[in-house]
C-alpha positions in Angstrom: 52.6 111.7 109.3 52.8 111.2 105.6 50.2 109.0 103.8 51.2 106.1 101.5 50.7 108.3 98.5 52.3 111.7 99.3 50.7 114.9 98.2 52.5 118.1 97.1 51.5 119.5 100.5 53.9 116.9 102.1 56.8 119.0 101.0 58.1 122.0 103.0 60.8 124.5 102.4 64.2 123.3 103.7 66.7 125.6 105.3 70.5 125.7 106.0 69.7 123.8 109.2 68.7 120.8 107.0 72.1 120.5 105.2 73.1 117.4 107.2 69.7 115.7 106.5 70.0 116.4 102.8 73.6 115.2 102.7 72.5 111.9 104.4 70.1 111.3 101.5 72.8 112.1 99.0 75.0 109.5 100.6 72.2 106.9 100.5 71.9 107.5 96.8 75.7 107.6 96.1 75.6 111.0 94.5 78.8 113.1 94.5 77.7 116.5 95.8 79.7 118.0 98.7 78.4 120.0 101.6 79.4 123.3 100.0 77.1 122.5 97.0 74.1 122.2 99.3 74.9 125.4 101.1 75.0 127.3 97.8 71.8 125.6 96.6 69.9 126.6 99.7 71.2 130.1 99.4 70.3 130.7 95.7 67.3 128.4 95.1 64.1 126.9 96.5 64.7 123.5 98.2 61.7 121.4 99.2 61.7 118.2 101.2 59.4 115.6 102.7 60.0 113.8 106.0 59.1 110.5 107.4 57.4 110.0 110.8 60.8 110.2 112.5 61.6 113.6 110.9 64.2 112.2 108.4 64.3 113.9 105.0 63.3 111.1 102.5 62.6 113.1 99.3 63.7 116.4 97.9 63.5 118.7 94.9 64.8 122.1 94.1 64.6 124.8 91.5 67.0 127.7 90.8 65.5 130.9 89.2 67.5 132.7 86.6 66.4 136.2 85.7 62.6 136.5 85.5 61.7 133.9 82.9 63.8 130.8 83.4 64.6 128.3 86.2 66.4 124.9 86.5 64.9 122.0 88.3 67.2 119.6 90.1 68.0 117.6 93.2 65.0 115.3 92.7 65.9 112.6 95.2 63.9 109.9 96.9 65.5 107.5 99.5 65.8 103.9 98.3 63.2 102.6 100.7 60.6 105.3 99.6 61.0 105.0 95.8 58.0 104.0 93.6 55.6 105.4 96.2 54.6 108.7 94.5 57.2 111.0 95.9 58.6 112.0 92.5 55.2 113.1 91.2 54.4 114.9 94.5 57.7 116.9 94.6 57.3 118.0 90.9 53.8 119.2 91.6 55.0 121.1 94.7 57.8 122.7 92.6 55.5 123.7 89.8 53.0 125.2 92.2 55.6 127.3 94.0 55.1 131.1 93.5 58.6 131.6 92.2 58.0 129.0 89.4 55.0 130.8 88.0 55.5 132.2 84.4 58.9 130.6 84.0 60.2 128.2 81.4 61.6 125.3 83.5 64.6 123.2 82.4 66.2 120.0 83.8 68.6 117.2 82.9 66.9 113.9 83.5 68.2 110.5 84.4 67.1 107.5 82.3 64.8 106.4 85.2 63.4 109.9 85.7 62.6 110.7 82.1 59.1 109.1 82.0 58.1 111.1 85.1 59.2 114.4 83.6 57.4 113.7 80.3 54.3 113.1 82.3 54.8 116.5 83.9 55.0 118.3 80.6 58.7 118.3 79.8 60.1 117.6 76.3 63.5 116.5 75.3 65.4 119.3 73.5 68.9 117.8 73.4 71.2 115.4 75.2 74.2 116.0 77.4 77.4 114.0 77.0 79.0 113.3 80.4 82.7 112.6 80.3 85.3 111.6 83.0 89.0 111.9 82.2 92.5 111.8 83.7 94.3 115.1 83.6 97.6 113.3 83.2 96.4 111.4 80.2 94.8 114.5 78.7 98.0 116.5 79.1 100.1 113.7 77.5 97.8 113.5 74.5 97.7 117.3 74.0 101.4 118.0 74.7 102.0 119.3 71.2 98.8 121.4 71.0 99.3 125.2 70.5 96.6 127.7 71.2 98.5 130.8 70.1 95.4 133.0 69.6 94.1 132.5 73.2 95.4 134.1 76.3 94.5 132.2 79.5 94.8 133.4 83.1 93.3 132.8 86.5 90.0 134.4 86.9 89.8 137.3 89.4 86.8 138.6 91.3 86.9 141.7 89.1 86.2 139.4 86.1 82.8 138.3 87.5 80.9 141.1 85.6 82.3 139.8 82.3 81.6 136.2 83.3 78.0 137.0 84.2 77.6 138.9 80.9 78.9 136.0 78.9 76.9 133.4 80.8 73.7 135.4 80.4 74.2 135.7 76.7 74.6 131.9 76.4 71.7 131.1 78.7 69.3 133.9 77.9 69.1 134.8 81.7 71.3 136.1 84.4 72.4 134.1 87.4 74.6 136.6 89.2 74.5 135.2 92.8 75.0 131.6 91.7 78.0 132.4 89.5 79.6 134.5 92.3 79.1 131.6 94.8 80.5 129.0 92.4 83.5 131.2 91.6 84.2 131.3 95.4 83.8 127.5 95.6 86.0 126.7 92.5 89.5 125.4 93.1 90.4 126.7 89.6 88.7 129.5 87.6 90.0 130.4 84.2 89.3 133.2 81.7 90.2 133.3 78.1 91.1 136.7 76.5 91.6 137.7 72.9 94.6 139.7 71.8 92.9 142.9 72.7 92.5 141.8 76.3 88.7 141.2 76.0 87.3 138.3 78.0 85.8 135.9 75.5 85.3 132.8 77.7 85.6 131.2 81.1 85.4 128.0 83.0 85.0 127.1 86.7 86.4 123.9 88.1 84.5 123.0 91.3 85.5 120.3 93.7 83.4 117.1 94.1 84.4 113.9 95.7 87.6 113.0 94.0 86.8 115.1 91.0 86.8 118.6 89.5 83.6 119.4 87.7 84.4 121.8 84.8 81.4 124.1 84.3 79.9 126.3 83.3 82.2 126.8 80.3 81.4 129.6 78.0 83.6 129.8 74.9 83.5 131.2 71.3 84.7 127.9 69.8 86.0 124.4 70.5 89.7 125.3 70.4 89.3 127.8 73.2 87.3 125.3 75.1 90.1 122.7 74.8 92.6 125.3 75.8 90.7 126.1 79.0 90.4 122.3 79.8 94.1 122.0 79.4 94.7 125.0 81.8 92.7 123.2 84.5 94.3 119.8 83.8 97.8 121.4 84.3 96.7 122.4 87.8 94.4 119.6 88.9 95.4 116.3 90.4 91.8 115.1 90.4 89.7 113.3 87.8 88.0 115.8 85.5 84.3 115.7 84.8 82.7 117.7 82.0 79.1 117.6 80.8 78.9 118.8 77.2 75.7 119.7 75.2 75.5 117.2 72.4 75.4 120.0 69.7 79.0 120.9 70.7 80.5 118.1 68.6 83.7 120.2 68.0 84.6 119.3 71.6 82.9 116.1 72.6 83.9 114.3 69.4 87.6 114.8 70.3 87.6 114.0 74.0 87.6 110.1 73.6 90.9 110.4 71.8 92.3 112.7 74.5 91.8 110.4 77.5 88.2 111.0 78.3 85.5 108.3 78.6 81.8 108.9 77.9 79.9 107.8 81.0 76.3 108.8 80.3 74.2 110.6 77.7 71.2 112.0 79.7 68.4 114.1 78.1 68.0 117.8 78.7 64.3 118.7 78.9 62.2 121.9 78.9 58.7 122.7 80.2 57.6 125.9 78.5 55.6 128.4 80.6 52.1 129.2 79.5 53.4 132.6 78.5 56.0 131.0 76.1 53.3 128.8 74.6 51.0 131.7 74.0 53.6 133.9 72.5 54.7 131.4 69.9 52.1 128.6 69.5 53.8 127.5 66.2 56.7 126.0 68.0 56.2 122.2 68.0 59.2 121.6 70.3 60.4 124.1 72.9 63.8 125.6 72.4 66.3 127.0 74.9 66.6 130.8 75.2 69.9 132.5 74.7 72.8 131.7 72.4 73.5 128.1 73.3 76.3 127.7 70.7 78.5 129.6 73.3 77.6 127.1 76.1 80.2 124.3 76.1 79.8 122.7 79.5 76.9 122.9 82.0 77.5 124.0 85.5 76.0 120.8 86.9 72.9 118.6 86.3 71.1 120.5 89.1 71.8 123.9 87.6 71.5 122.8 83.9 
C-alpha cells in the first residue's frame, strides 16, 4: 500500500497489459491520446506507474530515449483525487534514477501547472511552443491562391523512412528510428517534400487523435515548404488540425492566425542537461538543444518533444 507521501520506489515499470489502466487515467484527465499512442509509447520508451490499494494506476511518467545522449520526458499524469500529494516529485525522481536515463540530456514540454515542479527538478526553459488548432477547410480557402512551384509533394512511402530518420536526426541531434517507423505506420497521412532533383528535403506525419490530426514531426528547410506540407494534409483531412510549433519558427507561426488557425497555448520547452554536458561546457549559462533546430518546424507531440 502506498504512503501518503509516495517515494520513487512506489513506481513500477508498466507493460502492454496496462494499456487500459493508463487509458482510464487519460480519460480522467481529459487528454486526447488514443490507444495506439500508448501501445507505441510502451514499445519505444520506459513507462512507470504507481497504483492505489485497489491496483488502479493513479500516476505515471515516461521517457523516450533518442540515440545515446538524449531523451524526452512525458506522460506525467496524476489522477485528480491524488494531485498535490507528492506523486509528481516521486515520478520525476524515479525517471531520473532509471538506468536508461543516466548520462542523457533530458527534455520536456511543460504545462503551466507543471513548470514549477520541473524547475525544482533541474530543468530550465530554453524556448516556448506555440500550439495551434485549425480548420482544414478554412486553411484551404485562405491559401487557395498560394503556389509552391519549387516544392514537389507526395505521399511518404516506407522506403522513404531512411531519409526521414536522417532528416529528423539532423534536426534533433539524435536518432529515433523505431519511434519514427511506428508513427509512420500510425499516421493517416504522411508527406515528403522533394526538390527538383528528387532529393527528400522535408516530411510531416499526420497522426490521428480524438477528432484531430496532429501534424508532427515536421522537418522542413523553410517556412514555405512547411506551409505546402500543411496544405497537402489539409486537402486530405476532414479533421481539425493541430500543430505545435517551436517559437523560433516565426516564418510559420506568425502566418497561421491569418490562415484559419487559433493559438491555444504557449507552453515552455525545458532541458535538464546531463552531468556530462555540464562538465564538457561549463561556460553555458542556459542549456541548448542539440541538433539543427532551425529545421524542426513542428514537434511530434508533447510527450516526444
